[in-house]
gemmi code that builds the backbone of each chain (N, CA, C; Angstrom):
import gemmi

chains = {
    "A": [
        ("MET", (73.224, 107.060, 118.418), (74.006, 108.195, 117.949), (73.221, 109.477, 118.185)),
        ("SER", (73.907, 110.537, 118.503), (73.220, 111.815, 118.643), (72.943, 112.380, 117.258)),
        ("SER", (71.823, 113.125, 117.124), (71.496, 113.688, 115.826), (72.372, 114.914, 115.575)),
        ("VAL", (72.615, 115.156, 114.309), (73.495, 116.257, 113.923), (72.664, 117.277, 113.158)),
        ("PRO", (72.757, 118.569, 113.489), (72.003, 119.576, 112.744), (72.261, 119.465, 111.251)),
        ("VAL", (71.222, 119.775, 110.465), (71.285, 119.565, 109.017), (72.466, 120.281, 108.383)),
        ("ASN", (72.641, 121.551, 108.691), (73.720, 122.295, 108.044), (75.082, 121.704, 108.364)),
        ("THR", (75.260, 121.332, 109.648), (76.533, 120.739, 110.038), (76.719, 119.412, 109.317)),
        ("ALA", (75.636, 118.650, 109.231), (75.730, 117.357, 108.546), (76.130, 117.555, 107.091)),
        ("GLU", (75.551, 118.558, 106.443), (75.921, 118.824, 105.049), (77.396, 119.189, 104.957)),
        ("ASN", (77.873, 119.962, 105.888), (79.277, 120.350, 105.865), (80.193, 119.147, 106.075)),
        ("VAL", (79.802, 118.322, 107.023), (80.605, 117.132, 107.281), (80.583, 116.223, 106.055)),
        ("GLU", (79.408, 116.098, 105.449), (79.297, 115.265, 104.250), (80.221, 115.770, 103.144)),
        ("GLN", (80.201, 117.067, 102.942), (81.066, 117.638, 101.900), (82.539, 117.453, 102.253)),
        ("HIS", (82.821, 117.628, 103.539), (84.203, 117.463, 103.990), (84.681, 116.025, 103.751)),
        ("VAL", (83.837, 115.070, 104.134), (84.199, 113.661, 103.937), (84.385, 113.379, 102.450)),
        ("ALA", (83.456, 113.883, 101.629), (83.546, 113.633, 100.183), (84.837, 114.204, 99.606)),
        ("ARG", (85.194, 115.389, 100.053), (86.425, 116.029, 99.546), (87.665, 115.235, 99.964)),
        ("LEU", (87.668, 114.804, 101.229), (88.818, 114.044, 101.718), (88.936, 112.687, 101.010)),
        ("LEU", (87.801, 112.031, 100.813), (87.838, 110.732, 100.126), (88.347, 110.898, 98.694)),
        ("LYS", (87.896, 111.951, 98.029), (88.318, 112.191, 96.639), (89.826, 112.434, 96.584)),
        ("ARG", (90.294, 113.290, 97.473), (91.729, 113.603, 97.479), (92.550, 112.363, 97.823)),
        ("TRP", (92.091, 111.640, 98.843), (92.800, 110.425, 99.264), (92.914, 109.436, 98.101)),
        ("ARG", (91.806, 109.217, 97.413), (91.826, 108.218, 96.327), (92.661, 108.694, 95.142)),
        ("GLU", (92.575, 109.970, 94.845), (93.360, 110.488, 93.711), (94.860, 110.384, 93.991)),
        ("GLU", (95.238, 110.703, 95.209), (96.671, 110.804, 95.502), (97.313, 109.483, 95.918)),
        ("THR", (96.510, 108.448, 96.106), (97.067, 107.140, 96.467), (96.764, 106.081, 95.403)),
        ("ALA", (96.170, 106.492, 94.290), (95.642, 105.523, 93.323), (96.670, 104.524, 92.812)),
        ("TYR", (97.915, 104.943, 92.719), (98.922, 104.062, 92.111), (99.872, 103.458, 93.143)),
        ("LEU", (99.489, 103.532, 94.409), (100.325, 102.970, 95.479), (99.850, 101.585, 95.873)),
        ("SER", (100.809, 100.740, 96.245), (100.485, 99.426, 96.812), (100.701, 99.405, 98.317)),
        ("SER", (101.501, 100.325, 98.808), (101.870, 100.332, 100.219), (100.703, 100.770, 101.088)),
        ("SER", (100.205, 99.852, 101.911), (99.140, 100.228, 102.843), (99.613, 101.311, 103.789)),
        ("THR", (100.874, 101.263, 104.135), (101.425, 102.265, 105.042), (101.254, 103.661, 104.460)),
        ("ARG", (101.571, 103.782, 103.171), (101.453, 105.098, 102.532), (99.999, 105.445, 102.232)),
        ("ILE", (99.209, 104.453, 101.858), (97.800, 104.720, 101.526), (97.043, 105.179, 102.774)),
        ("LEU", (97.237, 104.449, 103.867), (96.482, 104.768, 105.081), (97.167, 105.864, 105.902)),
        ("GLY", (98.399, 106.145, 105.602), (99.097, 107.242, 106.280), (98.897, 108.579, 105.582)),
        ("HIS", (98.181, 108.567, 104.459), (97.950, 109.801, 103.703), (97.231, 110.833, 104.592)),
        ("PRO", (97.615, 112.106, 104.503), (97.001, 113.130, 105.360), (95.479, 113.191, 105.262)),
        ("ALA", (94.936, 112.967, 104.080), (93.472, 113.026, 103.944), (92.817, 111.876, 104.716)),
        ("TYR", (93.450, 110.724, 104.702), (92.906, 109.569, 105.451), (92.970, 109.858, 106.943)),
        ("GLN", (94.075, 110.428, 107.381), (94.211, 110.772, 108.797), (93.193, 111.839, 109.207)),
        ("GLU", (92.894, 112.735, 108.276), (91.903, 113.774, 108.568), (90.506, 113.167, 108.670)),
        ("LEU", (90.232, 112.147, 107.873), (88.944, 111.445, 107.984), (88.787, 110.865, 109.391)),
        ("ILE", (89.856, 110.264, 109.892), (89.810, 109.686, 111.241), (89.568, 110.787, 112.271)),
        ("ALA", (90.235, 111.911, 112.061), (90.120, 113.017, 113.019), (88.714, 113.609, 113.064)),
        ("LEU", (87.932, 113.425, 112.009), (86.557, 113.933, 112.007), (85.691, 113.204, 113.038)),
        ("GLY", (86.077, 111.979, 113.363), (85.386, 111.253, 114.422), (84.010, 110.744, 114.020)),
        ("PRO", (83.157, 110.464, 115.011), (81.866, 109.816, 114.756), (80.967, 110.553, 113.771)),
        ("ALA", (81.082, 111.866, 113.655), (80.219, 112.607, 112.716), (80.446, 112.157, 111.273)),
        ("ALA", (81.608, 111.599, 111.003), (81.918, 111.169, 109.637), (81.336, 109.799, 109.306)),
        ("LEU", (80.945, 109.052, 110.327), (80.591, 107.647, 110.104), (79.474, 107.418, 109.079)),
        ("PRO", (78.339, 108.133, 109.170), (77.286, 107.850, 108.173), (77.784, 108.018, 106.735)),
        ("PHE", (78.632, 108.978, 106.509), (79.113, 109.245, 105.148), (80.185, 108.228, 104.734)),
        ("LEU", (80.942, 107.773, 105.721), (81.904, 106.715, 105.416), (81.181, 105.403, 105.125)),
        ("PHE", (80.129, 105.116, 105.867), (79.367, 103.885, 105.595), (78.676, 103.974, 104.231)),
        ("ARG", (78.182, 105.158, 103.894), (77.552, 105.322, 102.573), (78.587, 105.075, 101.471)),
        ("ASP", (79.766, 105.656, 101.636), (80.823, 105.443, 100.648), (81.203, 103.960, 100.572)),
        ("LEU", (81.266, 103.344, 101.734), (81.625, 101.922, 101.784), (80.615, 101.086, 101.002)),
        ("GLN", (79.349, 101.449, 101.147), (78.302, 100.712, 100.429), (78.423, 100.924, 98.929)),
        ("GLN", (78.782, 102.138, 98.529), (78.863, 102.461, 97.097), (80.125, 101.908, 96.446)),
        ("THR", (81.218, 101.864, 97.203), (82.506, 101.520, 96.591), (83.035, 100.136, 96.969)),
        ("GLY", (82.579, 99.580, 98.098), (83.141, 98.309, 98.574), (84.597, 98.454, 98.981)),
        ("ASP", (84.970, 99.659, 99.363), (86.384, 99.942, 99.636), (86.760, 99.637, 101.089)),
        ("GLY", (87.142, 98.391, 101.308), (87.519, 97.960, 102.654), (88.778, 98.602, 103.201)),
        ("HIS", (89.467, 99.387, 102.363), (90.629, 100.113, 102.887), (90.207, 101.175, 103.909)),
        ("LEU", (88.903, 101.399, 104.012), (88.406, 102.315, 105.047), (88.341, 101.647, 106.412)),
        ("SER", (88.635, 100.362, 106.477), (88.488, 99.610, 107.732), (89.287, 100.222, 108.877)),
        ("LYS", (90.505, 100.615, 108.603), (91.348, 101.161, 109.679), (90.736, 102.443, 110.251)),
        ("ALA", (90.203, 103.285, 109.395), (89.565, 104.521, 109.867), (88.332, 104.192, 110.690)),
        ("LEU", (87.537, 103.235, 110.215), (86.320, 102.867, 110.943), (86.664, 102.270, 112.308)),
        ("ALA", (87.714, 101.439, 112.349), (88.133, 100.862, 113.634), (88.640, 101.947, 114.575)),
        ("ALA", (89.377, 102.889, 114.018), (89.924, 103.962, 114.855), (88.814, 104.844, 115.424)),
        ("ILE", (87.775, 105.085, 114.635), (86.686, 105.964, 115.090), (85.752, 105.236, 116.053)),
        ("THR", (85.414, 103.991, 115.726), (84.398, 103.280, 116.525), (84.995, 102.478, 117.670)),
        ("GLY", (86.260, 102.102, 117.551), (86.856, 101.211, 118.544), (86.453, 99.763, 118.347)),
        ("ALA", (85.679, 99.503, 117.309), (85.214, 98.137, 117.033), (86.179, 97.419, 116.087)),
        ("HIS", (86.180, 96.101, 116.159), (87.004, 95.272, 115.276), (86.166, 94.086, 114.800)),
        ("PRO", (85.203, 94.337, 113.917), (84.285, 93.265, 113.525), (84.832, 92.290, 112.482)),
        ("VAL", (85.980, 92.589, 111.897), (86.485, 91.755, 110.796), (87.199, 90.523, 111.361)),
        ("PRO", (86.708, 89.325, 111.042), (87.380, 88.116, 111.538), (88.732, 87.903, 110.859)),
        ("ALA", (89.608, 87.215, 111.544), (90.962, 86.994, 111.019), (90.934, 86.344, 109.642)),
        ("ALA", (89.959, 85.494, 109.413), (89.894, 84.778, 108.128), (89.633, 85.714, 106.949)),
        ("GLU", (89.138, 86.915, 107.226), (88.834, 87.856, 106.137), (89.944, 88.872, 105.901)),
        ("ARG", (91.008, 88.798, 106.663), (92.070, 89.810, 106.534), (92.561, 89.897, 105.085)),
        ("GLY", (92.680, 91.107, 104.619), (93.204, 91.319, 103.272), (92.181, 91.198, 102.167)),
        ("GLN", (90.942, 90.765, 102.503), (89.897, 90.612, 101.478), (89.028, 91.878, 101.491)),
        ("VAL", (89.433, 92.826, 100.699), (88.945, 94.202, 100.784), (87.424, 94.294, 100.684)),
        ("ARG", (86.847, 93.596, 99.724), (85.400, 93.692, 99.514), (84.628, 93.033, 100.660)),
        ("LYS", (85.124, 91.878, 101.116), (84.461, 91.194, 102.234), (84.509, 92.048, 103.496)),
        ("ILE", (85.629, 92.726, 103.671), (85.781, 93.602, 104.845), (84.745, 94.711, 104.810)),
        ("ALA", (84.510, 95.255, 103.636), (83.485, 96.308, 103.496), (82.113, 95.749, 103.877)),
        ("GLU", (81.814, 94.546, 103.392), (80.512, 93.935, 103.704), (80.379, 93.696, 105.206)),
        ("THR", (81.451, 93.252, 105.832), (81.415, 92.991, 107.279), (81.168, 94.281, 108.053)),
        ("TRP", (81.816, 95.362, 107.651), (81.608, 96.646, 108.325), (80.188, 97.155, 108.136)),
        ("LEU", (79.638, 96.968, 106.939), (78.263, 97.434, 106.702), (77.277, 96.641, 107.552)),
        ("ARG", (77.516, 95.347, 107.681), (76.651, 94.517, 108.536), (76.765, 94.993, 109.986)),
        ("TRP", (77.988, 95.240, 110.427), (78.207, 95.722, 111.798), (77.495, 97.061, 112.002)),
        ("ALA", (77.575, 97.937, 111.022), (76.958, 99.271, 111.151), (75.439, 99.145, 111.289)),
        ("ARG", (74.842, 98.291, 110.451), (73.377, 98.121, 110.549), (73.006, 97.547, 111.904)),
        ("GLU", (73.776, 96.555, 112.353), (73.465, 95.916, 113.638), (73.634, 96.882, 114.825)),
        ("ASN", (74.411, 97.925, 114.608), (74.669, 98.882, 115.692), (73.919, 100.198, 115.498)),
        ("GLY", (72.918, 100.148, 114.630), (71.992, 101.271, 114.546), (72.400, 102.439, 113.689)),
        ("TYR", (73.442, 102.297, 112.916), (73.839, 103.410, 112.045), (72.929, 103.449, 110.824)),
        ("ARG", (72.638, 104.648, 110.372), (71.853, 104.866, 109.149), (72.615, 105.833, 108.261)),
        ("TRP", (72.507, 105.636, 106.971), (73.238, 106.534, 106.068), (72.450, 106.736, 104.779)),
    ],
    "B": [
        ("MET", (92.621, 108.370, 81.372), (93.302, 107.418, 82.214), (94.714, 107.120, 81.693)),
        ("VAL", (94.811, 106.923, 80.353), (96.119, 106.670, 79.756), (97.065, 107.834, 80.038)),
        ("GLU", (96.518, 109.064, 79.920), (97.341, 110.239, 80.172), (97.844, 110.237, 81.607)),
        ("ALA", (96.976, 109.851, 82.551), (97.355, 109.832, 83.964), (98.466, 108.831, 84.203)),
        ("ILE", (98.343, 107.661, 83.609), (99.363, 106.625, 83.789), (100.698, 107.109, 83.231)),
        ("GLU", (100.656, 107.671, 82.032), (101.909, 108.073, 81.390), (102.538, 109.282, 82.068)),
        ("ALA", (101.708, 110.111, 82.720), (102.274, 111.242, 83.462), (103.034, 110.738, 84.681)),
        ("LEU", (102.515, 109.704, 85.306), (103.171, 109.155, 86.496), (104.347, 108.255, 86.134)),
        ("PHE", (104.216, 107.580, 85.003), (105.260, 106.645, 84.579), (105.709, 107.044, 83.174)),
        ("PRO", (106.599, 108.020, 83.080), (106.998, 108.521, 81.758), (107.549, 107.422, 80.842)),
        ("GLY", (108.124, 106.397, 81.424), (108.673, 105.312, 80.611), (107.622, 104.585, 79.803)),
        ("LEU", (106.396, 104.616, 80.282), (105.319, 103.961, 79.534), (104.998, 104.733, 78.257)),
        ("GLY", (105.191, 106.052, 78.330), (104.883, 106.879, 77.169), (105.869, 106.708, 76.038)),
        ("THR", (107.027, 106.142, 76.341), (108.052, 105.969, 75.307), (108.287, 104.493, 74.999)),
        ("SER", (107.355, 103.650, 75.422), (107.468, 102.217, 75.148), (106.073, 101.675, 74.855)),
        ("THR", (106.015, 100.393, 74.605), (104.725, 99.770, 74.313), (104.175, 99.137, 75.585)),
        ("TYR", (102.948, 99.466, 75.891), (102.294, 98.815, 77.037), (100.807, 98.719, 76.736)),
        ("ARG", (100.116, 97.869, 77.488), (98.660, 97.825, 77.330), (98.014, 97.535, 78.665)),
        ("VAL", (96.843, 98.120, 78.859), (96.056, 97.878, 80.064), (95.355, 96.546, 79.884)),
        ("THR", (95.449, 95.669, 80.889), (94.927, 94.308, 80.720), (93.811, 93.964, 81.695)),
        ("SER", (93.387, 94.927, 82.513), (92.274, 94.643, 83.433), (91.570, 95.949, 83.766)),
        ("ALA", (90.427, 95.804, 84.404), (89.769, 96.971, 84.997), (90.478, 97.298, 86.304)),
        ("ALA", (90.277, 98.520, 86.808), (90.836, 98.892, 88.118), (90.194, 98.031, 89.199)),
        ("SER", (90.960, 97.750, 90.255), (90.433, 96.954, 91.371), (91.118, 97.363, 92.666)),
        ("ARG", (90.307, 97.484, 93.716), (90.863, 97.750, 95.038), (91.116, 96.448, 95.790)),
        ("ASP", (90.811, 95.323, 95.175), (90.829, 94.045, 95.891), (92.219, 93.452, 96.068)),
        ("TYR", (93.141, 93.785, 95.195), (94.489, 93.205, 95.274), (95.493, 94.245, 94.806)),
        ("ASN", (96.743, 94.041, 95.194), (97.781, 94.999, 94.797), (98.875, 94.292, 94.006)),
        ("CYS", (99.953, 95.002, 93.771), (101.004, 94.451, 92.906), (101.677, 93.225, 93.502)),
        ("ILE", (101.801, 93.210, 94.827), (102.459, 92.069, 95.465), (101.587, 90.826, 95.312)),
        ("ALA", (100.284, 91.003, 95.552), (99.343, 89.898, 95.360), (99.345, 89.432, 93.904)),
        ("TRP", (99.326, 90.393, 92.988), (99.291, 90.056, 91.556), (100.550, 89.300, 91.148)),
        ("ALA", (101.696, 89.732, 91.667), (102.938, 89.014, 91.363), (102.861, 87.590, 91.898)),
        ("ALA", (102.161, 87.423, 93.034), (102.004, 86.093, 93.633), (100.798, 85.350, 93.058)),
        ("GLU", (100.179, 85.928, 92.039), (99.028, 85.336, 91.348), (97.824, 85.152, 92.271)),
        ("ASP", (97.595, 86.137, 93.107), (96.445, 86.134, 94.012), (95.648, 87.416, 93.751)),
        ("THR", (94.396, 87.269, 93.342), (93.567, 88.457, 93.092), (92.487, 88.617, 94.162)),
        ("ARG", (92.650, 87.920, 95.289), (91.627, 87.982, 96.348), (92.087, 88.751, 97.576)),
        ("HIS", (93.378, 89.074, 97.667), (93.896, 89.730, 98.874), (94.788, 90.920, 98.516)),
        ("TRP", (94.886, 91.835, 99.483), (95.825, 92.960, 99.387), (97.013, 92.601, 100.269)),
        ("TRP", (98.177, 92.381, 99.648), (99.357, 91.921, 100.394), (100.211, 93.121, 100.819)),
        ("TRP", (100.406, 93.264, 102.109), (101.349, 94.280, 102.611), (101.572, 94.033, 104.101)),
        ("PRO", (102.771, 94.283, 104.601), (103.006, 94.083, 106.041), (102.561, 95.309, 106.838)),
        ("ASP", (101.881, 95.077, 107.934), (101.455, 96.182, 108.798), (101.220, 95.627, 110.190)),
        ("LEU", (101.914, 96.160, 111.163), (101.765, 95.685, 112.546), (100.514, 96.248, 113.215)),
        ("ASP", (99.897, 97.255, 112.603), (98.754, 97.916, 113.238), (97.539, 96.986, 113.239)),
        ("PRO", (97.051, 96.598, 114.425), (95.905, 95.681, 114.467), (94.622, 96.297, 113.907)),
        ("ASP", (94.567, 97.620, 113.785), (93.376, 98.258, 113.207), (93.306, 98.083, 111.695)),
        ("ASN", (94.390, 97.688, 111.089), (94.399, 97.545, 109.628), (94.094, 96.102, 109.232)),
        ("ASP", (92.821, 95.833, 108.964), (92.409, 94.485, 108.549), (92.585, 94.263, 107.057)),
        ("ALA", (92.777, 95.336, 106.315), (92.728, 95.244, 104.860), (94.048, 94.798, 104.257)),
        ("ILE", (94.813, 94.052, 105.010), (96.074, 93.535, 104.479), (96.240, 92.059, 104.824)),
        ("PHE", (96.889, 91.359, 103.891), (97.256, 89.960, 104.092), (98.771, 89.873, 104.031)),
        ("TRP", (99.341, 89.060, 104.872), (100.782, 88.829, 104.828), (100.998, 87.381, 105.248)),
        ("PRO", (101.768, 86.617, 104.485), (101.905, 85.192, 104.809), (102.423, 84.973, 106.232)),
        ("ARG", (101.821, 84.031, 106.893), (102.204, 83.703, 108.259), (103.685, 83.311, 108.320)),
        ("GLY", (104.377, 83.804, 109.313), (105.769, 83.420, 109.501), (106.768, 84.368, 108.854)),
        ("VAL", (106.273, 85.285, 108.020), (107.176, 86.253, 107.385), (107.154, 87.553, 108.198)),
        ("ALA", (108.325, 88.126, 108.399), (108.434, 89.344, 109.211), (107.518, 90.450, 108.669)),
        ("LEU", (106.817, 91.100, 109.604), (105.932, 92.219, 109.233), (106.779, 93.485, 109.118)),
        ("GLU", (107.570, 93.531, 108.073), (108.495, 94.651, 107.887), (108.472, 95.107, 106.435)),
        ("GLU", (108.604, 96.394, 106.229), (108.722, 96.920, 104.868), (110.193, 96.933, 104.483)),
        ("THR", (110.739, 95.720, 104.360), (112.133, 95.580, 103.968), (112.223, 94.635, 102.772)),
        ("LEU", (113.297, 94.763, 102.030), (113.486, 93.868, 100.887), (113.593, 92.429, 101.350)),
        ("ASP", (114.253, 92.212, 102.488), (114.384, 90.851, 103.013), (113.006, 90.236, 103.270)),
        ("ALA", (112.125, 91.021, 103.868), (110.788, 90.499, 104.167), (110.014, 90.210, 102.878)),
        ("PHE", (110.141, 91.092, 101.886), (109.417, 90.868, 100.632), (109.995, 89.668, 99.876)),
        ("ALA", (111.328, 89.524, 99.938), (111.930, 88.341, 99.316), (111.461, 87.082, 100.027)),
        ("ALA", (111.315, 87.163, 101.357), (110.846, 86.009, 102.126), (109.404, 85.650, 101.774)),
        ("VAL", (108.608, 86.667, 101.484), (107.223, 86.407, 101.055), (107.215, 85.555, 99.795)),
        ("PHE", (108.032, 85.959, 98.825), (108.039, 85.211, 97.571), (108.772, 83.870, 97.717)),
        ("ALA", (109.642, 83.771, 98.709), (110.269, 82.467, 98.977), (109.207, 81.449, 99.394)),
        ("THR", (108.137, 81.941, 100.046), (107.047, 81.010, 100.414), (106.360, 80.462, 99.173)),
        ("ARG", (106.599, 81.094, 98.030), (106.024, 80.641, 96.758), (107.081, 80.001, 95.858)),
        ("GLY", (108.244, 79.724, 96.446), (109.270, 78.997, 95.703), (110.273, 79.853, 94.966)),
        ("TYR", (110.248, 81.158, 95.154), (111.179, 82.041, 94.454), (112.489, 82.208, 95.210)),
        ("VAL", (113.574, 82.299, 94.462), (114.895, 82.580, 95.035), (115.520, 83.730, 94.249)),
        ("ALA", (116.468, 84.409, 94.876), (117.137, 85.532, 94.216), (117.900, 85.045, 92.991)),
        ("CYS", (117.956, 85.884, 91.967), (118.683, 85.521, 90.751), (119.233, 86.792, 90.115)),
        ("SER", (119.991, 86.613, 89.073), (120.461, 87.763, 88.306), (119.914, 87.637, 86.888)),
        ("GLY", (119.818, 88.757, 86.207), (119.350, 88.718, 84.818), (117.841, 88.773, 84.745)),
        ("GLU", (117.356, 89.597, 83.821), (115.912, 89.761, 83.685), (115.389, 89.178, 82.379)),
        ("GLU", (116.286, 88.475, 81.643), (115.874, 87.886, 80.382), (114.991, 86.674, 80.647)),
        ("LEU", (114.134, 86.400, 79.677), (113.295, 85.212, 79.773), (114.182, 83.973, 79.785)),
        ("GLU", (113.944, 83.085, 80.724), (114.740, 81.863, 80.858), (113.789, 80.676, 80.773)),
        ("PRO", (113.942, 79.841, 79.745), (113.018, 78.714, 79.591), (112.942, 77.882, 80.876)),
        ("GLY", (111.729, 77.567, 81.283), (111.537, 76.720, 82.463), (111.447, 77.492, 83.763)),
        ("PHE", (111.612, 78.813, 83.704), (111.564, 79.625, 84.933), (110.616, 80.814, 84.750)),
        ("GLU", (110.098, 81.286, 85.850), (109.383, 82.565, 85.836), (110.020, 83.493, 86.852)),
        ("ARG", (109.893, 84.783, 86.600), (110.605, 85.772, 87.408), (109.667, 86.823, 87.990)),
        ("ILE", (110.117, 87.357, 89.116), (109.479, 88.526, 89.722), (110.563, 89.563, 89.937)),
        ("ALA", (110.218, 90.823, 89.676), (111.137, 91.938, 89.937), (110.568, 92.785, 91.059)),
        ("LEU", (111.390, 93.053, 92.069), (110.981, 93.928, 93.164), (111.580, 95.309, 92.952)),
        ("PHE", (110.737, 96.311, 93.104), (111.149, 97.706, 92.992), (111.239, 98.308, 94.394)),
        ("ALA", (112.146, 99.259, 94.556), (112.248, 99.967, 95.831), (112.680, 101.392, 95.582)),
        ("LYS", (112.327, 102.227, 96.558), (112.763, 103.623, 96.513), (113.308, 103.956, 97.892)),
        ("ALA", (114.491, 104.499, 97.931), (115.165, 104.814, 99.196), (115.191, 103.593, 100.118)),
        ("GLY", (115.364, 102.426, 99.528), (115.485, 101.196, 100.305), (114.172, 100.557, 100.710)),
        ("ALA", (113.057, 101.232, 100.463), (111.752, 100.688, 100.867), (111.045, 100.066, 99.666)),
        ("PRO", (110.559, 98.831, 99.819), (109.835, 98.201, 98.708), (108.613, 99.022, 98.303)),
        ("THR", (108.382, 99.104, 97.003), (107.264, 99.904, 96.486), (106.368, 99.131, 95.541)),
        ("HIS", (106.964, 98.119, 94.845), (106.223, 97.526, 93.722), (106.845, 96.183, 93.355)),
        ("ALA", (106.028, 95.339, 92.734), (106.528, 94.085, 92.171), (105.905, 93.877, 90.805)),
        ("ALA", (106.673, 93.293, 89.892), (106.178, 92.941, 88.561), (106.515, 91.466, 88.310)),
        ("ARG", (105.682, 90.801, 87.529), (105.886, 89.376, 87.229), (106.118, 89.200, 85.734)),
        ("GLN", (107.090, 88.372, 85.398), (107.397, 88.145, 83.984), (106.392, 87.171, 83.372)),
        ("LEU", (105.969, 87.502, 82.158), (105.039, 86.648, 81.424), (105.813, 85.690, 80.525)),
        ("ALA", (105.114, 84.707, 80.007), (105.763, 83.716, 79.139), (106.350, 84.366, 77.888)),
        ("SER", (105.861, 85.522, 77.525), (106.362, 86.246, 76.356), (107.691, 86.944, 76.634)),
        ("GLY", (108.049, 87.050, 77.919), (109.248, 87.805, 78.289), (108.919, 89.215, 78.745)),
        ("ARG", (107.705, 89.689, 78.400), (107.285, 90.995, 78.912), (106.815, 90.845, 80.359)),
        ("TRP", (106.421, 91.958, 80.966), (106.113, 91.947, 82.401), (104.709, 92.441, 82.651)),
        ("THR", (104.132, 91.954, 83.744), (102.794, 92.394, 84.114), (102.838, 93.013, 85.509)),
        ("SER", (102.129, 94.125, 85.662), (102.073, 94.836, 86.941), (100.649, 95.223, 87.261)),
        ("LYS", (100.319, 95.169, 88.540), (99.103, 95.822, 89.044), (99.551, 97.178, 89.571)),
        ("LEU", (98.935, 98.227, 89.073), (99.349, 99.582, 89.461), (98.530, 100.056, 90.666)),
        ("GLY", (98.994, 99.734, 91.849), (98.323, 100.182, 93.071), (96.876, 99.739, 93.119)),
        ("LEU", (95.970, 100.723, 93.233), (94.534, 100.434, 93.274), (93.915, 100.492, 91.885)),
        ("ARG", (94.741, 100.655, 90.867), (94.247, 100.829, 89.504), (94.341, 99.533, 88.697)),
        ("GLU", (94.715, 99.656, 87.429), (94.630, 98.529, 86.512), (95.891, 97.652, 86.534)),
        ("ASP", (95.767, 96.486, 85.891), (96.938, 95.683, 85.525), (97.408, 96.173, 84.158)),
        ("ILE", (98.715, 96.149, 83.970), (99.237, 96.473, 82.639), (100.293, 95.449, 82.256)),
        ("GLU", (100.513, 95.319, 80.938), (101.633, 94.537, 80.399), (102.630, 95.554, 79.871)),
        ("HIS", (103.915, 95.395, 80.208), (104.857, 96.489, 79.943), (106.294, 95.985, 79.863)),
        ("ASP", (107.183, 96.874, 79.426), (108.623, 96.622, 79.537), (109.005, 96.815, 81.002)),
        ("LEU", (109.901, 95.991, 81.506), (110.160, 95.990, 82.951), (110.456, 97.384, 83.503)),
        ("HIS", (111.390, 98.082, 82.882), (111.851, 99.334, 83.478), (110.961, 100.547, 83.138)),
        ("ALA", (109.917, 100.299, 82.376), (109.032, 101.410, 81.995), (108.244, 101.955, 83.178)),
        ("VAL", (108.153, 101.216, 84.277), (107.440, 101.745, 85.455), (108.419, 102.246, 86.523)),
        ("SER", (109.708, 102.250, 86.190), (110.682, 102.851, 87.102), (110.482, 104.366, 87.114)),
        ("GLY", (110.856, 105.000, 88.214), (110.730, 106.457, 88.270), (110.477, 106.949, 89.675)),
        ("ASP", (109.899, 108.143, 89.744), (109.701, 108.791, 91.040), (108.805, 107.989, 91.975)),
        ("LEU", (107.809, 107.316, 91.420), (106.831, 106.647, 92.284), (107.352, 105.309, 92.810)),
        ("TYR", (107.860, 104.477, 91.926), (108.268, 103.125, 92.334), (109.768, 102.965, 92.513)),
        ("GLY", (110.546, 103.957, 92.136), (111.990, 103.786, 92.221), (112.467, 102.866, 91.109)),
        ("THR", (113.364, 101.959, 91.451), (113.958, 101.099, 90.426), (113.919, 99.634, 90.855)),
        ("VAL", (114.223, 98.763, 89.893), (114.322, 97.334, 90.194), (115.553, 97.116, 91.073)),
        ("VAL", (115.339, 96.483, 92.221), (116.467, 96.260, 93.133), (116.702, 94.776, 93.397)),
        ("LEU", (115.769, 93.941, 93.023), (115.937, 92.504, 93.283), (115.135, 91.706, 92.271)),
        ("LEU", (115.796, 90.694, 91.715), (115.121, 89.779, 90.804), (115.038, 88.412, 91.461)),
        ("LEU", (113.899, 87.767, 91.284), (113.659, 86.456, 91.874), (113.193, 85.523, 90.762)),
        ("LYS", (113.451, 84.238, 90.929), (112.934, 83.300, 89.934), (112.560, 81.979, 90.606)),
        ("ARG", (111.719, 81.229, 89.920), (111.384, 79.880, 90.380), (111.137, 79.014, 89.153)),
        ("PRO", (111.318, 77.732, 89.308), (111.002, 76.849, 88.177), (109.505, 76.885, 87.902)),
        ("LEU", (109.129, 76.806, 86.660), (107.701, 76.795, 86.335), (106.996, 75.629, 87.021)),
        ("SER", (107.720, 74.571, 87.290), (107.126, 73.405, 87.960), (106.724, 73.734, 89.392)),
        ("ALA", (107.225, 74.854, 89.949), (106.876, 75.250, 91.316), (105.668, 76.173, 91.334)),
        ("ALA", (105.096, 76.438, 90.172), (104.019, 77.424, 90.082), (102.771, 77.030, 90.845)),
        ("SER", (102.634, 75.758, 91.184), (101.441, 75.335, 91.922), (101.613, 75.497, 93.419)),
        ("LEU", (102.770, 76.024, 93.868), (103.002, 76.202, 95.309), (102.025, 77.198, 95.899)),
    ],
}
model = gemmi.Model(1)
for chain_id, residues in chains.items():
    chain = gemmi.Chain(chain_id)
    for i, (resn, *xyz) in enumerate(residues, 1):
        res = gemmi.Residue()
        res.name, res.seqid = resn, gemmi.SeqId(i, " ")
        for name, pos in zip(("N", "CA", "C"), xyz):
            atom = gemmi.Atom()
            atom.name, atom.element = name, gemmi.Element(name[0])
            atom.pos, atom.b_iso = gemmi.Position(*pos), 0.0
            res.add_atom(atom)
        chain.add_residue(res)
    model.add_chain(chain)
structure = gemmi.Structure()
structure.add_model(model)
structure.setup_entities()
């Protein structure tokens, strides 16, 4: 990964944190994955691209929120989750964190 | 938290309900109605979305037919009436503008249990969670209690 200047990294970190907070607040009572993952804040996280990854992986480690899988797949192009784990939110988070470490990401 | 729930579901504020679990991102209302706390059940054709489970063979559609078919895999059939019926258990499907939004499962007491999205499970009166977010009950399903091991 290319290094990101400190100030920009701080801005991206704050941006990711704000989007995650808004996304979780506004989807908290929904069951529909379509609506949860179609939320504008979630789409904006994807649009941030690779610069968001360290902060998304950090959040994933803290929350175990495998609902971030679609964003991570969209940004990285990777699909590390085996079919047997589909729908198992916490396991999916663990699989993504393992993939991130194996691919040199630090957070 | 109670204030947040009652603001979203005004019917809860005028009836008796109780929170029966901690919040969890691991399962949703459909899974909870199907008595599964290990998966998030929802149909999605997008291969990038791994965080959903949907029973094999059921159409990947956000339609009432598809949701009824999901519960048919667990022995449920359409029925009328939401009263407690000895020997049977019931599920109520909610929809808004024709799109499924929520499911609740009837308890042996006759009251209902719901998982509220990514938040807590609650025990409640069936229609107390009707409203802007979940719409209304549009389909009732039942199965014999003897089918509960399906």
